[in-house]
TORLOTI-762915 format. One record per residue (C-alpha): x, y, z; residue number from 1. Coordinates in nm, 2 decimals. Layout:
@px->X	py->Y	pz->Z	n->NUM
...
//
This chain:
@px->-11.52	py->5.05	pz->19.47	n->1
@px->-11.55	py->5.30	pz->19.74	n->2
@px->-11.79	py->5.23	pz->20.02	n->3
@px->-12.02	py->5.50	pz->20.17	n->4
@px->-11.99	py->5.35	pz->20.52	n->5
@px->-11.72	py->5.58	pz->20.67	n->6
@px->-11.60	py->5.46	pz->21.01	n->7
@px->-11.62	py->5.71	pz->21.30	n->8
@px->-11.26	py->5.75	pz->21.42	n->9
@px->-11.31	py->6.03	pz->21.66	n->10
@px->-11.09	py->5.97	pz->21.97	n->11
@px->-10.86	py->5.72	pz->21.79	n->12
@px->-10.49	py->5.76	pz->21.78	n->13
@px->-10.40	py->5.92	pz->21.44	n->14
@px->-10.21	py->5.62	pz->21.30	n->15
@px->-10.50	py->5.38	pz->21.38	n->16
@px->-10.76	py->5.63	pz->21.23	n->17
@px->-10.57	py->5.66	pz->20.91	n->18
@px->-10.54	py->5.28	pz->20.89	n->19
@px->-10.91	py->5.23	pz->20.93	n->20
@px->-11.00	py->5.50	pz->20.67	n->21
@px->-10.75	py->5.37	pz->20.41	n->22
@px->-10.88	py->5.01	pz->20.46	n->23
@px->-11.23	py->5.15	pz->20.38	n->24
@px->-11.10	py->5.34	pz->20.08	n->25
@px->-11.20	py->5.68	pz->20.22	n->26
@px->-11.02	py->6.00	pz->20.12	n->27
@px->-10.91	py->6.22	pz->20.41	n->28
@px->-10.69	py->6.52	pz->20.51	n->29
@px->-10.55	py->6.61	pz->20.84	n->30
@px->-10.55	py->6.95	pz->21.03	n->31
@px->-10.36	py->7.01	pz->21.35	n->32
@px->-10.53	py->7.20	pz->21.63	n->33
@px->-10.29	py->7.40	pz->21.84	n->34
@px->-10.33	py->7.44	pz->22.22	n->35
@px->-10.42	py->7.79	pz->22.35	n->36
@px->-10.12	py->7.98	pz->22.48	n->37
@px->-10.17	py->8.32	pz->22.64	n->38
@px->-9.99	py->8.61	pz->22.46	n->39
@px->-9.63	py->8.65	pz->22.58	n->40
@px->-9.60	py->8.30	pz->22.72	n->41
@px->-9.34	py->8.06	pz->22.58	n->42
@px->-9.40	py->7.69	pz->22.59	n->43
@px->-9.10	py->7.51	pz->22.73	n->44
@px->-9.16	py->7.14	pz->22.66	n->45
@px->-9.03	py->6.93	pz->22.94	n->46
@px->-9.04	py->6.62	pz->22.72	n->47
@px->-8.80	py->6.74	pz->22.46	n->48
@px->-8.64	py->6.40	pz->22.43	n->49
@px->-8.97	py->6.25	pz->22.32	n->50
@px->-8.91	py->6.07	pz->21.99	n->51
@px->-9.23	py->6.12	pz->21.81	n->52
@px->-9.54	py->6.31	pz->21.92	n->53
@px->-9.86	py->6.11	pz->21.96	n->54
@px->-10.17	py->6.27	pz->21.80	n->55
@px->-10.53	py->6.18	pz->21.85	n->56
@px->-10.84	py->6.26	pz->21.64	n->57
@px->-11.05	py->6.52	pz->21.82	n->58
@px->-11.30	py->6.59	pz->21.54	n->59
@px->-11.41	py->6.43	pz->21.22	n->60
@px->-11.63	py->6.59	pz->20.96	n->61
@px->-11.74	py->6.48	pz->20.61	n->62
@px->-11.65	py->6.75	pz->20.35	n->63
@px->-11.70	py->6.81	pz->19.99	n->64
@px->-11.72	py->6.49	pz->19.77	n->65
@px->-11.70	py->6.27	pz->20.07	n->66
@px->-11.35	py->6.37	pz->20.18	n->67
@px->-11.31	py->6.33	pz->20.55	n->68
@px->-11.15	py->6.61	pz->20.75	n->69
@px->-10.96	py->6.49	pz->21.07	n->70
@px->-10.87	py->6.75	pz->21.33	n->71
@px->-10.60	py->6.62	pz->21.55	n->72
@px->-10.42	py->6.74	pz->21.87	n->73
@px->-10.13	py->6.63	pz->22.07	n->74
@px->-10.22	py->6.37	pz->22.34	n->75
@px->-10.02	py->6.56	pz->22.60	n->76
@px->-9.98	py->6.93	pz->22.55	n->77
@px->-9.77	py->7.13	pz->22.80	n->78
@px->-9.88	py->7.49	pz->22.84	n->79
//
């Protein structure tokens, strides 16, 4: 049985947030927020050798039928 008590995972690393929501039986979907880049600028990531990007939840909202929307962003964004 699905509980109505949805944990607040704002500020959590994405993997931990997903773990908590799934433990609670909460449906969710994830949207990526992209950093602002001025027109004509190309981002040259100095950390190209980084194995997997680390995402963090920056906003959480409850949508239709109790599905939670998680907006995520890279923890370190080079502009």
